[in-house]
Each structure stands twice: as C-alpha cells, then as structure tokens.
C-alpha positions as CSV (number, residue, x, y, z in Angstrom):
1,M,20.1,-29.7,-9.3
2,I,20.2,-26.0,-9.2
3,E,23.5,-24.3,-10.4
4,L,24.1,-20.5,-9.6
5,T,26.9,-18.1,-11.0
6,R,29.0,-16.3,-8.4
7,Y,26.7,-13.0,-8.9
8,E,23.5,-15.2,-8.4
9,R,25.1,-16.7,-5.2
10,K,25.7,-13.2,-4.0
11,Q,22.2,-12.1,-4.8
12,V,20.8,-15.1,-2.7
13,R,23.0,-14.1,0.2
14,E,22.2,-10.4,0.1
15,Q,18.8,-10.1,-1.4
16,Y,17.1,-13.7,-0.7
17,C,16.6,-13.9,-4.6
18,F,18.5,-14.4,-7.8
19,F,17.5,-13.4,-11.4
20,H,18.5,-16.0,-14.6
21,K,19.0,-14.3,-17.7
22,T,17.0,-16.9,-19.5
23,S,13.9,-18.6,-19.0
24,D,11.7,-21.2,-20.8
25,I,10.3,-18.0,-22.6
26,P,12.5,-16.8,-25.4
27,G,13.5,-13.0,-24.3
28,Y,12.5,-13.4,-21.0
29,G,14.6,-13.9,-17.9
30,R,13.4,-15.4,-14.6
31,F,13.2,-14.2,-11.0
32,Y,13.6,-16.8,-8.1
33,S,12.9,-16.1,-4.7
34,A,15.3,-17.7,-2.2
35,D,13.2,-17.1,0.8
36,S,10.4,-19.8,1.8
37,R,8.0,-17.3,2.9
38,F,7.5,-16.0,-0.8
39,P,7.9,-19.3,-2.7
40,C,7.6,-18.3,-6.3
41,S,9.3,-17.9,-9.4
42,V,8.1,-15.6,-12.7
43,A,9.3,-14.8,-15.9
44,V,9.7,-11.1,-17.2
45,P,11.0,-9.9,-20.6
46,G,14.7,-8.9,-20.7
47,E,17.0,-8.1,-17.7
48,P,15.0,-5.7,-15.8
49,H,15.9,-4.0,-12.6
50,F,14.1,-5.5,-9.6
51,V,13.5,-5.3,-6.1
52,Y,12.7,-8.0,-3.7
53,H,10.6,-6.4,-0.7
54,R,11.3,-9.0,2.0
55,W,11.2,-6.2,5.1
56,D,7.6,-6.5,5.9
57,P,6.4,-10.4,6.3
58,T,3.0,-9.2,6.1
59,Y,3.4,-7.8,2.3
60,L,6.1,-9.7,0.5
61,G,6.8,-8.9,-2.8
62,V,8.8,-8.2,-5.9
63,T,8.7,-5.2,-8.2
64,F,10.3,-4.9,-11.8
65,D,11.1,-1.9,-13.9
66,I,10.5,-3.4,-17.3
67,N,9.4,-0.2,-19.2
68,G,9.2,2.2,-16.5
69,D,9.2,2.5,-12.8
70,E,8.0,-0.6,-11.0
71,D,5.3,-1.5,-13.8
72,F,5.1,-5.1,-12.9
73,A,4.9,-6.6,-9.5
74,V,4.0,-9.9,-7.6
75,F,3.0,-9.4,-4.0
76,R,2.0,-11.9,-1.4
77,T,-0.4,-10.7,1.7
78,D,-0.3,-12.6,4.8
79,F,-4.2,-12.2,6.0
80,E,-3.1,-13.5,9.5
81,K,-0.9,-10.5,10.0
82,V,-3.2,-7.9,8.3
83,A,-6.3,-9.0,10.2
84,K,-4.7,-7.3,13.4
85,Q,-5.7,-3.9,11.7
86,D,-8.2,-4.9,9.0
87,P,-11.4,-6.5,10.3
88,W,-12.2,-7.3,6.6
89,A,-9.3,-9.7,6.5
90,G,-10.2,-11.4,9.7
91,D,-13.8,-11.7,8.1
92,V,-11.7,-13.8,5.2
93,L,-9.9,-15.9,7.8
94,A,-13.3,-16.5,9.6
95,G,-14.8,-17.7,6.1
96,R,-17.5,-14.9,6.5
97,L,-16.0,-13.0,3.5
98,D,-14.6,-14.3,0.3
99,A,-11.5,-12.8,-1.5
100,V,-13.5,-11.1,-4.1
101,S,-15.9,-9.6,-1.5
102,Y,-12.8,-8.5,0.5
103,A,-11.1,-6.9,-2.9
104,E,-14.3,-4.8,-3.6
105,H,-14.4,-3.5,0.0
106,F,-10.7,-2.9,-0.3
107,E,-10.7,-1.2,-3.7
108,Q,-13.6,1.1,-2.6
109,G,-11.8,2.1,0.8
110,M,-8.7,3.1,-1.4
111,Y,-10.6,4.9,-4.0
112,N,-12.6,6.8,-1.2
113,V,-9.3,8.1,0.6
114,G,-7.9,9.1,-2.9
115,A,-5.2,6.3,-2.8
116,S,-6.4,4.5,-6.1
117,S,-8.4,5.1,-9.1
118,K,-11.9,3.6,-9.3
119,A,-11.8,-0.1,-9.8
120,R,-13.8,-3.0,-10.9
121,V,-13.5,-6.3,-9.8
122,R,-14.1,-9.2,-12.4
123,P,-14.7,-12.6,-10.4
124,R,-13.3,-15.9,-11.9
125,T,-11.8,-14.4,-15.0
126,D,-8.2,-16.3,-15.1
127,R,-6.2,-19.2,-13.8
128,I,-2.7,-18.4,-12.4
129,A,-0.6,-21.4,-11.1
130,G,-3.4,-23.7,-10.8
131,F,-5.7,-21.2,-8.7
132,V,-9.0,-19.6,-9.8
133,A,-7.8,-16.0,-10.1
134,H,-10.0,-12.6,-10.2
135,R,-9.2,-9.3,-11.9
136,V,-9.1,-6.1,-11.0
137,E,-9.5,-3.3,-13.6
138,Y,-8.7,0.2,-12.8
139,A,-9.9,3.5,-14.4
140,N,-6.2,4.6,-15.0
141,G,-5.4,1.6,-17.1
142,W,-3.6,-0.7,-14.6
143,R,-4.6,-4.0,-13.8
144,R,-4.4,-6.7,-11.0
145,I,-4.9,-10.3,-10.8
146,F,-5.2,-12.0,-7.3
147,F,-6.1,-15.3,-5.9
148,M,-6.1,-16.8,-2.6
149,E,-3.6,-19.7,-2.1
150,S,-5.5,-20.4,1.1
151,N,-7.9,-18.5,3.4
152,R,-4.7,-16.9,4.7
153,V,-2.8,-16.2,1.8
154,M,-3.5,-13.7,-1.0
155,W,-1.3,-13.3,-4.2
156,N,-1.6,-10.0,-6.4
157,I,0.0,-9.8,-9.7
158,H,0.1,-6.1,-10.8
159,N,0.3,-4.1,-14.0
160,R,1.4,-0.6,-13.9
161,G,2.0,-0.1,-17.4
162,I,3.1,-2.8,-19.3
163,E,1.4,-4.3,-22.7
164,D,-1.3,-6.7,-21.9
165,R,0.3,-9.5,-23.8
166,T,3.4,-9.2,-21.8
167,Y,1.4,-8.7,-18.7
168,A,-0.7,-12.0,-19.5
169,R,2.3,-13.9,-20.3
170,C,4.1,-12.8,-17.1
171,A,1.2,-13.7,-14.8
172,A,0.9,-17.0,-16.4
173,S,4.4,-17.8,-15.8
174,L,4.1,-17.8,-12.1
175,T,5.1,-21.0,-10.5
176,F,5.3,-22.1,-6.8
177,L,8.6,-23.5,-5.6
178,S,8.9,-26.8,-3.7
179,R,10.3,-27.1,-0.1
180,N,13.3,-29.2,-2.0
181,Y,14.3,-26.2,-4.0
182,F,14.6,-24.1,-0.9
183,S,16.5,-26.8,0.9
184,E,19.1,-26.9,-2.2
185,I,19.4,-23.2,-2.2
186,A,20.3,-23.0,1.3
187,S,23.0,-25.6,0.9
188,L,24.7,-23.5,-2.2
189,T,25.1,-20.3,-0.1
C-alpha cells in the first residue's frame, strides 16, 4: 500500500508525480511518476529541485538539478508520434532501422546543425531496468544511455554534469511502475 504525505498528494494532483525524501539507496530520494504515460521511478542524491515535463506526450521526461541546472534527466520518446516528422523514427517502427542506427543518425544531425557536440554511440554497453542499453558519449563530457522498450518507445537517461559513479547509480535505479500502482495512486488523490 502506498502512503503519501499531504505534500506528496498535492504534488500528484498538481504535477502528476511526487518525490519521496528516502529511497533504498542511502542519501538518495526517489522520484515517482503518477502519470501512466511515464511509468517509472528513479533515485537521485539528496532532495534536488525537479521538473516533470508532461506537456508534450511525444517527449515526456523529468529533469533534476543535482549539482547545477538540469544535470540529470530521464526522457521517454514515443516514436509513433515522432515518426510524423522524422522518417528515421518511421524506419524504426517498420523494423528497417534499429535503435543504435537511429541514434547515430540523430546525433550526427544534431552535430551538423550545431545543437550538440560530437557524439559516439557505443552499442550494448549497459543493462538498465532489464533492457540492453546503449551509451552515447559526447565530446563535451556529457553522456546518455538509451534503450528501446518496444519498437515504439525509446528511454533516455542523460548525464549533463554529475559524477560518473552517481550517474551510474541513478541510471541503475530506474524501475518501471505497474498498472496496479497507478490504480492505487488514482484512488489516493
């Protein structure tokens, strides 16, 4: 059974998420989504400021200010929605392109237009939440781990300035929340 404080209930009503000040990792708190479109939870150090970005159903995500400005993030990309503007996403949906090839095309395009530093995609480097994950390493020192939940949903875990060990611990803490969890949350608010 989920127990929420008055403040956490308010967060659920207003932000479709909440943050517990404790987690299974000492010194870390845990973010919980209350939005079934973004069914995850992740642990981060301390009690950082966070924003759940729920306004665009194509790119749902949460950003955390751990050491600075949005230096850790988890985003979910819905390829069915992206494919309307991105033919490569359509190729992933159709099975003509895999997630690694898509990421290589995407990163090269972002670099070409000056929106990102040079990136290197390293396939099958991690396991996150039971999925085979791939790593993107940027020339500016940032990192991103991504994996496909299905051919239509890509999850990205960004490191934009936190220490590598902390990043690895946060990424490894990602869990997916069950349908029962969302039924219970709905009844609490």
